[in-house]
N, C-alpha and C positions, 0 to 999 in steps of 0.2 A: 504494500500500500504506500502511496506517495503522500508526502506531507502536504497538508493544507494550511499549515501555520507558517509564519515567516522564518526564514533562515537569517540568523543574526550572529555577528562575530563576537569575539570575547569582550569587546569594549562597548557593545550595544548597537553598533551600526547594522542596519538592515542590508543584507546581501541580495535577497530576493523575497518576494511576498509569499511564495509557495513553490512547490515542485515545478509546476508549469513555468513559472517565471525564472526559476533557477536554470532550466534547460532550454529556454527560448533563444539563447544566443546573446542576451544583453543582461548583465547584472546591474543592480541599482548602485552598488558600491563594489570596488575591487576587493578580493580576498587578499589581504596584504599584512595580516597579523599572525604571529605565532600563537600557540596555545597560552602563552604567558602575556600576550598583548604587545610584544615587541614588534615595531613596524619594520617590515622588510623593505628593501630598496626599490623593488619593482623590476620586472624583466627577468627574474630568475626562473629556472625551470622547477616544476614541482611534480611529484608523482600523483596521478589521479586514478589510473586504471579504468577510466570511463571514456566513452565517446562523447562528442559535443552535445548529443541529445540526452545524456545521462545514463545511457545503457552501459552495463558492465562490458568491459573489453576482455577478450581472451588473452590479450597481450598484457600480461601483468607480472612479469618476472617470475613465472611459474608459481603463481599464488603468493608473490612477495617473498618467496623462499630462496631465490637465486640471485647471486651477484656475479654471474658469468657474463662475459662479453658476448657470448653466442645467444643469450636470451635478451629480450627487450620488454619494455613496458610503456604504456601510454603515459605521456606527460603533458602538462599544460604550462602556461606562462603566468607566474604570480603577478598580480597587479593589473591584469587585463580585465576589462568588463565585457568583451566580446566573446564569442564561442571559443576562442583560443585559450581561455582560462582552464578549460577542461581537456578536450581531446585534440591537442595540438599536433603532437608528433610522437613517434616511437623513439625511445632512447635506450641505449645499452644499460643493462642492469648493473654495470660497474659504477655508474654515476651515483653520487650522493646528493639527493634532492630532499627538500621538505616533502611531506606527504599530506594531502588534503584529507581530512576526516570530517564526516557530517553526522550529527546526532538527530534522529527523528523522533 
């Protein structure tokens, strides 16, 4: 089941009004904070494991268990408000990126 409540970051800014808004290709505010509220610089890659429409990707570093160059995972770009925040590009699992996690 997809959330009908807003997605809000750790400092209280609304990211999207609901699941449909989260996956429509335009965020209200960028996802640019760590779990402790630290502001990230913008433009860094982040692990998402999802396509731009919010569906789970099979490309996820073997269930996030692999750090092998032969494996890849879907990553997005931190700080973007367009669909590139989520399903931007496949990256090698050797990379060390932040990971987006959502609570519903």
